[in-house]
C-alpha positions in Angstrom: 127.0 76.3 -21.1 130.1 75.4 -19.1 131.9 73.7 -22.0 131.8 77.0 -24.0 132.9 79.1 -21.1 136.6 79.5 -20.4 136.2 80.6 -16.8 133.1 79.2 -15.1 133.5 81.7 -12.3 132.3 84.4 -14.7 129.0 82.6 -15.0 128.2 82.8 -11.3 125.2 85.0 -10.9 124.3 84.9 -14.6 122.7 81.5 -14.4 121.2 79.5 -11.5 123.8 77.9 -9.2 122.2 74.5 -9.8 122.4 74.8 -13.6 126.1 75.9 -13.5 127.2 73.2 -11.0 125.3 70.4 -12.9 126.8 71.4 -16.2 130.3 71.5 -14.7 129.9 68.1 -13.0 128.6 66.5 -16.2 131.3 68.1 -18.3 134.1 67.2 -15.9 133.0 63.8 -14.6 130.1 62.6 -16.7 127.6 62.6 -13.8 125.8 65.1 -11.6 123.8 63.8 -8.6 120.2 65.0 -8.3 120.7 67.5 -5.5 120.1 71.2 -4.7 123.3 73.2 -5.3 124.3 76.5 -3.9 127.5 78.5 -4.5 128.5 80.5 -1.4 131.2 83.1 -0.6 134.0 84.7 -2.3 135.8 81.4 -2.7 132.9 80.0 -4.8 132.3 77.0 -2.5 129.6 74.7 -3.6 127.2 73.1 -1.1 124.7 70.4 -1.9 121.7 68.8 -0.2 118.4 67.0 -0.8 115.1 68.6 0.2 114.2 67.6 3.7 111.0 68.1 5.8 113.2 68.7 8.9 112.8 72.4 9.7 116.4 73.9 10.1 116.3 77.6 11.1 119.7 78.5 9.6 120.0 78.5 5.8 123.8 78.9 6.2 124.0 75.3 7.5 122.3 73.6 4.6 124.2 71.0 2.8 127.7 69.5 2.7 130.7 71.0 1.1 130.8 69.5 -2.4 133.8 71.4 -3.8 134.5 74.8 -5.3 134.2 76.5 -8.7 137.7 77.0 -10.1 138.6 79.0 -13.2 138.7 75.8 -15.2 136.0 73.6 -13.7 134.9 72.2 -10.4 137.3 70.8 -7.8 135.5 68.3 -5.6 136.0 67.9 -1.9 136.7 64.4 -0.5 132.9 64.2 0.3 132.1 65.5 -3.1 134.2 62.7 -4.7 132.1 60.2 -2.7 128.9 61.6 -4.1 130.0 61.9 -7.7 132.6 59.2 -8.0 130.5 56.0 -8.0 128.6 57.1 -11.1 131.3 59.2 -12.8 132.1 58.1 -16.4 135.2 60.1 -17.0 138.3 61.6 -15.3 138.5 59.0 -12.6 142.1 57.9 -11.8 142.7 54.5 -10.1 145.7 54.5 -7.6 147.6 51.6 -6.3 148.4 51.2 -2.6 151.7 53.1 -2.6 150.4 56.0 -4.7 147.2 56.3 -2.6 149.2 56.6 0.6 151.5 59.2 -1.0 148.5 61.2 -2.3 146.7 61.1 1.1 149.9 62.4 2.7 149.8 65.4 0.5 152.3 64.4 -2.2 151.7 64.7 -6.0 151.6 61.3 -7.7 152.4 60.0 -11.1 149.7 58.6 -13.3 149.7 56.4 -16.4 147.7 58.7 -18.6 150.2 61.4 -19.6 147.6 63.1 -21.7 145.0 63.6 -18.9 144.7 67.3 -17.9 142.3 69.0 -15.5 140.3 68.0 -12.5 140.1 64.3 -11.7 138.6 62.0 -9.0 141.0 59.7 -7.3 139.9 56.2 -6.4 141.7 53.4 -4.5 140.2 49.9 -4.3 136.7 51.4 -4.9 137.2 54.0 -2.2 137.1 57.7 -3.3 140.0 59.7 -2.0 139.1 63.2 -3.3 140.0 65.2 -6.3 143.3 66.5 -7.8 144.6 68.4 -10.8 146.1 66.2 -13.5 148.8 67.6 -15.8 151.9 66.1 -17.5 151.5 62.6 -16.1 151.0 63.8 -12.5 148.1 64.6 -10.1 148.6 67.5 -7.7 147.2 66.6 -4.2 144.6 68.9 -2.7 144.2 67.0 0.5 143.9 69.6 3.3 146.8 69.6 5.7 144.6 68.8 8.6 143.3 65.6 6.8 146.6 64.3 5.5 148.1 61.0 6.6 151.5 61.1 8.3 153.8 58.6 6.8 156.7 57.3 8.9 159.8 56.8 6.8 
């Protein structure tokens, strides 16, 4: 499904949200947690949760923000990288201390694999930092401004 589709956003509404998100996660990272997935809003945000007997009145509040459907795959949130990262089998980039700090401060960072392109999960010492876009030996930081570290130079 997703592997043969150039723009996954075009599949929204044509197939179930769960099927689309699972296929994008498996294609991009080699693993999809067993969760309920829902794509919401015009920015194609993905929310995920497990069934729960707790009765919550608002369906708008279900789940955590897992990431968003982009034109070329799924970009994980920081929390999404925590859910997918530990069992991901591909597109996980290990950062050293210096590059992890730079990434978390919002800077793009260099990576060893110059041929890696697309969405990747970033890990530092077994800790998942979020996702970025790899191209030409660099990963672009998508850490939201309000969550960035401030580095004193």
